LOSEVO-23674 format. One record per residue (C-alpha): x, y, z; residue number from 1; chain. Coordinates in Angstrom, 3 decimals. Each point is the difference from the previous one (the first is absolute). Layout:
// residues N
@xx:X yy:Y zz:Z i:NUM ch:A
...
//
This chain:
// residues 185
@xx:-3.098 yy:-6.420 zz:19.653 i:1 ch:A
@xx:0.227 yy:-1.337 zz:-3.541 i:2 ch:A
@xx:0.178 yy:2.231 zz:-3.048 i:3 ch:A
@xx:-1.236 yy:-1.148 zz:-3.405 i:4 ch:A
@xx:2.757 yy:0.974 zz:-2.417 i:5 ch:A
@xx:-1.715 yy:2.260 zz:-2.567 i:6 ch:A
@xx:-0.627 yy:-1.669 zz:-3.344 i:7 ch:A
@xx:0.701 yy:-3.462 zz:1.412 i:8 ch:A
@xx:-1.841 yy:-2.731 zz:1.853 i:9 ch:A
@xx:2.757 yy:-0.237 zz:2.623 i:10 ch:A
@xx:0.124 yy:1.443 zz:3.498 i:11 ch:A
@xx:2.952 yy:0.910 zz:2.151 i:12 ch:A
@xx:0.263 yy:1.416 zz:3.501 i:13 ch:A
@xx:-0.555 yy:3.743 zz:-0.343 i:14 ch:A
@xx:3.428 yy:0.771 zz:1.491 i:15 ch:A
@xx:1.657 yy:-1.922 zz:-2.858 i:16 ch:A
@xx:-1.451 yy:2.347 zz:-2.636 i:17 ch:A
@xx:2.982 yy:2.272 zz:0.624 i:18 ch:A
@xx:2.154 yy:-2.787 zz:-1.479 i:19 ch:A
@xx:-2.173 yy:-0.741 zz:-3.038 i:20 ch:A
@xx:2.927 yy:0.502 zz:-2.377 i:21 ch:A
@xx:2.031 yy:-2.683 zz:1.755 i:22 ch:A
@xx:-2.996 yy:-2.342 zz:0.087 i:23 ch:A
@xx:-0.517 yy:0.337 zz:-3.729 i:24 ch:A
@xx:3.710 yy:-0.185 zz:-0.805 i:25 ch:A
@xx:0.130 yy:-3.364 zz:1.784 i:26 ch:A
@xx:-2.870 yy:-1.278 zz:-2.169 i:27 ch:A
@xx:2.193 yy:0.625 zz:-3.039 i:28 ch:A
@xx:3.181 yy:-1.662 zz:1.308 i:29 ch:A
@xx:-0.696 yy:-3.200 zz:-1.973 i:30 ch:A
@xx:-0.732 yy:2.101 zz:-3.104 i:31 ch:A
@xx:-2.863 yy:1.820 zz:-1.670 i:32 ch:A
@xx:-3.561 yy:-1.223 zz:0.511 i:33 ch:A
@xx:-2.122 yy:-2.092 zz:-2.346 i:34 ch:A
@xx:-3.475 yy:1.070 zz:-1.046 i:35 ch:A
@xx:-1.499 yy:-2.543 zz:2.416 i:36 ch:A
@xx:2.066 yy:1.385 zz:2.896 i:37 ch:A
@xx:-1.092 yy:3.570 zz:-0.808 i:38 ch:A
@xx:-3.631 yy:-1.141 zz:-0.239 i:39 ch:A
@xx:0.293 yy:-1.776 zz:3.363 i:40 ch:A
@xx:1.525 yy:3.094 zz:1.605 i:41 ch:A
@xx:-2.593 yy:2.422 zz:-1.380 i:42 ch:A
@xx:-3.159 yy:-2.105 zz:-0.128 i:43 ch:A
@xx:-0.346 yy:0.988 zz:-3.671 i:44 ch:A
@xx:-0.762 yy:-2.450 zz:-2.761 i:45 ch:A
@xx:2.994 yy:-0.643 zz:-2.283 i:46 ch:A
@xx:-1.967 yy:1.236 zz:-3.017 i:47 ch:A
@xx:-0.515 yy:3.385 zz:1.722 i:48 ch:A
@xx:3.753 yy:0.437 zz:0.353 i:49 ch:A
@xx:0.608 yy:-1.129 zz:-3.579 i:50 ch:A
@xx:-2.676 yy:2.435 zz:-1.181 i:51 ch:A
@xx:1.730 yy:2.862 zz:1.820 i:52 ch:A
@xx:3.224 yy:-0.875 zz:-1.819 i:53 ch:A
@xx:-1.824 yy:-0.134 zz:-3.370 i:54 ch:A
@xx:-1.623 yy:3.366 zz:0.697 i:55 ch:A
@xx:3.399 yy:1.545 zz:0.780 i:56 ch:A
@xx:-0.556 yy:0.603 zz:3.723 i:57 ch:A
@xx:3.373 yy:-1.596 zz:0.720 i:58 ch:A
@xx:2.975 yy:-1.351 zz:-1.889 i:59 ch:A
@xx:-0.194 yy:-3.615 zz:-1.169 i:60 ch:A
@xx:1.602 yy:-2.649 zz:2.208 i:61 ch:A
@xx:3.402 yy:-1.318 zz:-0.991 i:62 ch:A
@xx:0.083 yy:-3.770 zz:-0.555 i:63 ch:A
@xx:-3.531 yy:-0.155 zz:1.494 i:64 ch:A
@xx:1.211 yy:1.445 zz:3.306 i:65 ch:A
@xx:-0.890 yy:3.267 zz:1.689 i:66 ch:A
@xx:2.673 yy:2.076 zz:1.707 i:67 ch:A
@xx:-0.444 yy:2.007 zz:3.198 i:68 ch:A
@xx:-0.956 yy:3.239 zz:-1.772 i:69 ch:A
@xx:-2.565 yy:-1.753 zz:-2.179 i:70 ch:A
@xx:-1.553 yy:-1.697 zz:3.026 i:71 ch:A
@xx:-0.119 yy:3.310 zz:1.861 i:72 ch:A
@xx:-1.695 yy:1.640 zz:-3.005 i:73 ch:A
@xx:-2.592 yy:-2.784 zz:0.098 i:74 ch:A
@xx:-0.435 yy:0.557 zz:3.749 i:75 ch:A
@xx:-0.375 yy:3.762 zz:-0.468 i:76 ch:A
@xx:-2.709 yy:-0.570 zz:-2.614 i:77 ch:A
@xx:-1.709 yy:-2.731 zz:2.022 i:78 ch:A
@xx:-0.055 yy:2.234 zz:3.084 i:79 ch:A
@xx:-1.818 yy:2.773 zz:-1.858 i:80 ch:A
@xx:-2.282 yy:-1.919 zz:-2.361 i:81 ch:A
@xx:-2.776 yy:-0.383 zz:2.560 i:82 ch:A
@xx:-0.449 yy:3.768 zz:0.180 i:83 ch:A
@xx:1.372 yy:1.518 zz:-3.200 i:84 ch:A
@xx:-0.630 yy:-0.913 zz:-3.623 i:85 ch:A
@xx:2.892 yy:-1.584 zz:-1.879 i:86 ch:A
@xx:0.475 yy:2.986 zz:-2.313 i:87 ch:A
@xx:0.214 yy:2.248 zz:3.078 i:88 ch:A
@xx:2.538 yy:-2.321 zz:1.654 i:89 ch:A
@xx:2.087 yy:-0.075 zz:-3.170 i:90 ch:A
@xx:-0.181 yy:3.777 zz:-0.260 i:91 ch:A
@xx:1.110 yy:0.305 zz:3.618 i:92 ch:A
@xx:2.942 yy:-2.360 zz:-0.471 i:93 ch:A
@xx:0.809 yy:1.630 zz:-3.337 i:94 ch:A
@xx:0.142 yy:3.380 zz:1.749 i:95 ch:A
@xx:3.160 yy:-1.162 zz:1.743 i:96 ch:A
@xx:1.257 yy:-2.685 zz:-2.336 i:97 ch:A
@xx:-0.910 yy:1.089 zz:-3.512 i:98 ch:A
@xx:-0.717 yy:-2.912 zz:-2.305 i:99 ch:A
@xx:-0.993 yy:-2.950 zz:2.159 i:100 ch:A
@xx:1.529 yy:-2.570 zz:-2.333 i:101 ch:A
@xx:3.378 yy:1.790 zz:-0.011 i:102 ch:A
@xx:2.063 yy:0.329 zz:3.182 i:103 ch:A
@xx:2.605 yy:2.348 zz:-1.506 i:104 ch:A
@xx:-2.163 yy:3.061 zz:0.716 i:105 ch:A
@xx:-0.859 yy:-0.867 zz:3.623 i:106 ch:A
@xx:0.726 yy:2.578 zz:2.696 i:107 ch:A
@xx:-0.439 yy:-2.613 zz:2.749 i:108 ch:A
@xx:0.313 yy:-3.763 zz:-0.133 i:109 ch:A
@xx:-3.302 yy:-1.801 zz:0.567 i:110 ch:A
@xx:1.516 yy:-1.937 zz:2.898 i:111 ch:A
@xx:1.142 yy:3.189 zz:1.731 i:112 ch:A
@xx:-3.440 yy:1.596 zz:-0.488 i:113 ch:A
@xx:-1.745 yy:-3.106 zz:1.310 i:114 ch:A
@xx:2.254 yy:-0.385 zz:3.051 i:115 ch:A
@xx:-0.475 yy:3.645 zz:0.991 i:116 ch:A
@xx:-3.740 yy:-0.421 zz:-0.501 i:117 ch:A
@xx:-0.177 yy:-3.127 zz:2.183 i:118 ch:A
@xx:1.994 yy:1.598 zz:2.811 i:119 ch:A
@xx:-2.324 yy:3.007 zz:-0.031 i:120 ch:A
@xx:-3.155 yy:-2.123 zz:-0.375 i:121 ch:A
@xx:0.932 yy:-1.997 zz:3.094 i:122 ch:A
@xx:-0.429 yy:3.130 zz:2.107 i:123 ch:A
@xx:-2.464 yy:2.055 zz:-2.079 i:124 ch:A
@xx:-2.851 yy:-0.613 zz:2.456 i:125 ch:A
@xx:2.005 yy:1.864 zz:2.603 i:126 ch:A
@xx:1.115 yy:2.837 zz:-2.209 i:127 ch:A
@xx:-2.837 yy:1.157 zz:-2.217 i:128 ch:A
@xx:-3.445 yy:1.394 zz:0.331 i:129 ch:A
@xx:0.409 yy:2.283 zz:-3.003 i:130 ch:A
@xx:2.313 yy:-0.756 zz:-2.970 i:131 ch:A
@xx:2.016 yy:3.182 zz:0.589 i:132 ch:A
@xx:0.977 yy:-1.347 zz:3.438 i:133 ch:A
@xx:2.213 yy:-2.486 zz:-1.846 i:134 ch:A
@xx:2.427 yy:2.714 zz:-1.083 i:135 ch:A
@xx:2.494 yy:-0.230 zz:2.899 i:136 ch:A
@xx:-0.036 yy:-3.797 zz:-0.194 i:137 ch:A
@xx:0.595 yy:0.057 zz:-3.752 i:138 ch:A
@xx:2.803 yy:2.528 zz:0.380 i:139 ch:A
@xx:1.686 yy:-2.236 zz:2.562 i:140 ch:A
@xx:-0.531 yy:-3.149 zz:-2.098 i:141 ch:A
@xx:1.612 yy:1.671 zz:-3.027 i:142 ch:A
@xx:2.884 yy:1.699 zz:1.811 i:143 ch:A
@xx:2.576 yy:-2.377 zz:-1.552 i:144 ch:A
@xx:-1.585 yy:-0.043 zz:-3.459 i:145 ch:A
@xx:2.315 yy:1.572 zz:-2.558 i:146 ch:A
@xx:-1.762 yy:1.734 zz:-2.841 i:147 ch:A
@xx:1.134 yy:-1.160 zz:-3.441 i:148 ch:A
@xx:-1.623 yy:3.161 zz:-1.408 i:149 ch:A
@xx:-1.104 yy:3.235 zz:1.692 i:150 ch:A
@xx:-3.500 yy:-0.287 zz:1.473 i:151 ch:A
@xx:0.067 yy:-3.791 zz:0.184 i:152 ch:A
@xx:-0.296 yy:-0.122 zz:3.786 i:153 ch:A
@xx:-3.147 yy:2.139 zz:-0.041 i:154 ch:A
@xx:-1.536 yy:-2.218 zz:-2.699 i:155 ch:A
@xx:0.724 yy:-3.151 zz:1.991 i:156 ch:A
@xx:-1.356 yy:1.654 zz:3.142 i:157 ch:A
@xx:-3.273 yy:0.876 zz:-1.745 i:158 ch:A
@xx:-0.397 yy:-3.532 zz:-1.367 i:159 ch:A
@xx:0.637 yy:-1.542 zz:3.413 i:160 ch:A
@xx:-2.585 yy:2.327 zz:1.535 i:161 ch:A
@xx:-2.568 yy:-1.143 zz:-2.575 i:162 ch:A
@xx:0.932 yy:-3.666 zz:0.456 i:163 ch:A
@xx:-0.335 yy:0.208 zz:3.778 i:164 ch:A
@xx:-3.307 yy:1.850 zz:-0.227 i:165 ch:A
@xx:-1.397 yy:-2.534 zz:-2.502 i:166 ch:A
@xx:1.256 yy:-2.937 zz:2.066 i:167 ch:A
@xx:-1.599 yy:1.492 zz:3.124 i:168 ch:A
@xx:-3.267 yy:0.472 zz:-1.900 i:169 ch:A
@xx:0.068 yy:-3.643 zz:-1.097 i:170 ch:A
@xx:0.499 yy:-1.127 zz:3.590 i:171 ch:A
@xx:-2.893 yy:2.176 zz:1.174 i:172 ch:A
@xx:-2.194 yy:-1.399 zz:-2.767 i:173 ch:A
@xx:0.803 yy:-3.570 zz:1.071 i:174 ch:A
@xx:-0.740 yy:0.897 zz:3.603 i:175 ch:A
@xx:-3.347 yy:1.554 zz:-0.979 i:176 ch:A
@xx:-0.909 yy:-3.081 zz:-2.059 i:177 ch:A
@xx:0.733 yy:-2.165 zz:3.044 i:178 ch:A
@xx:-2.209 yy:2.215 zz:2.131 i:179 ch:A
@xx:-2.811 yy:-0.360 zz:-2.537 i:180 ch:A
@xx:0.329 yy:-3.790 zz:0.065 i:181 ch:A
@xx:-0.306 yy:0.100 zz:3.785 i:182 ch:A
@xx:-3.283 yy:1.919 zz:-0.325 i:183 ch:A
@xx:-1.517 yy:-2.928 zz:-1.832 i:184 ch:A
@xx:0.887 yy:-2.526 zz:2.682 i:185 ch:A
//
């Protein structure tokens, strides 16, 4: 069964979601991605990405290229933007990473957050009926995470719980919209 990688327009076999970090690392072997490559990966218009940079949602690209953490920040935002307002998304990401246009205050790299999220999202249908049911899964997913400051792990855990709940809500909304379209046929 294929799994649409959250925030992208690409699918992979669901079993490969466990290796999302390796999949993304291989995309960056030739170097950082151009704006066009990021747009192709996400389905976003290039001007949307450039606007996010101008608004301080992520650090500016270096030599017009986006590194892995910048791309993962874009994917995190893109995953949530169908359900949450941009100021809410920025507040959520700022809760764990301070100023969004400054990586020096981050308690978790955007790539690490995104990869944990994707691994959990690939099995969320099996593990959650209520958001609090995510707790053991989140604890397991963060077992190797080393806190740069006390309380960081709990903050990351709370953000992941919100991200997974919002992502699940977006999927349910899409499913409901499809059901409505079928009523009219």
